[in-house]
N, C-alpha and C positions, 0 to 999 in steps of 0.2 A: 662848763658849758660854752661852746663856740658861739661868740657874740656877732662878730663880723667876719665874713668870708669873701675874699677876693678871687677873681678869675678873669681869664681873657688875656693873660700876658703871653709873650711868645717872641719869636724872632721875625722881624719885618725889615724890608730894605728901606734906605733912606728915601724919603718922599712918599712913603706908604702910610697906611691908616691902620688903627687898631682901636677896639673898644674894650675897656675894662668894666667890670661889673662888681659890685660889693653888695652882698645880701646881709641884711641885718635882722634882729629880732623885731617883732612888731613894736614893742614898748620902746625900745632904744631908737628906732627909726622915727617914731611919732614925736618923741620928746626932743630930739637933737637935731642940730645942723649936721651935715654930713660933708666930708671933704677927702681930698687925696694929697698925700705927701709922697716924696720920692727920695731915695738915697743911693747914690753911686758909690762903688767901691772906694774906700778911703776919704770920702766926703761926708759932710754933715747932712742930716736929713733936712729937706727944704720943703716948704709950702708950695702946692701946685694950684689947687682950686678948691672951692667950698660952695655949698649952696644951703640956704637957710630953709626953715620949715615954710616959709612964705613964698608963694609962686614968683618967679623971676628975680629973685634976689640972689646973685652970685657974686663971687670974688675970684680973681685969677692972679697968679704971679706974672710979672711982666714978661717973663721969658716964654710963656705959652700963650699969651693973649692973641686971639685971631687964629690960633691953630687948635686949641683944645676947647671942648665944651662939656661942662658938667650938667647933669640932669638927674632927676629923681622920679621914680614911679611909685607913688604912694600905695598903690594897690598891691604891688609885689614886694614892698619894703626893700627896694633896691635902688642903689645910686650908681650912675654910669659916669665914665670918662671917656668921651669920644675924642680920639686923637687923630689929627690929620697932619700932613706935611712933616712927618716925623724926621728928626735929625739924630745923627749919632750921639750928640750931647744929651738926648733924652734918654739914653740908656741908663737904666737904674731899676731898683726894686721899687715898686709903687705900693703904698700902704693906704689903706682906707681907715678913716678915723671918724669918731663922733664927738661933738662937743655941744655945750648947752646953748651956744648962740654963734652966729656967724663970726662975730667980732673975735670971740675966743679962738676960733679956729685959725684966723689969720693973724693973730697976735704973736708977738715975739717975747718969750717963748710961747708956743700954743698951749692953750688950756683945754686939753682934750680929756674926755672920759673913757673912751675905748679905742683900741687899735686892732687892725687885722694882722695877719702874719705875713702879708705881702705877696705880690706876684711879679715875676721877673719880666721886664721889657728889654729886649735887645734890638737896637737899630744898627744894621750894617751899612757901611759906606759903599 
């Protein structure tokens, strides 16, 4: 069964915006913190952002603070990553993930329970 499904990736010019979505099963979404990671070709997968089951509790990588916003819609079992002021260095495959707690998502290494298959984000200069 497909547990996490990402969408919304694409090609965008530098300075543009893009919103990624991740749809999860109801049980997974209810029980887990949700987050986003990204991996560029030849690079290691890195943490981007995460949100807990509690309203208003979020965590961001320093590289995206002030530009990206993570949110979740509990009625639709969907987590979003709104990306603004995109840079070529943001180009990567973006993966949705679920973990038991926010701290587990942002830990090194992350303690995740589920992964999506990824959606490509390409930022042109």
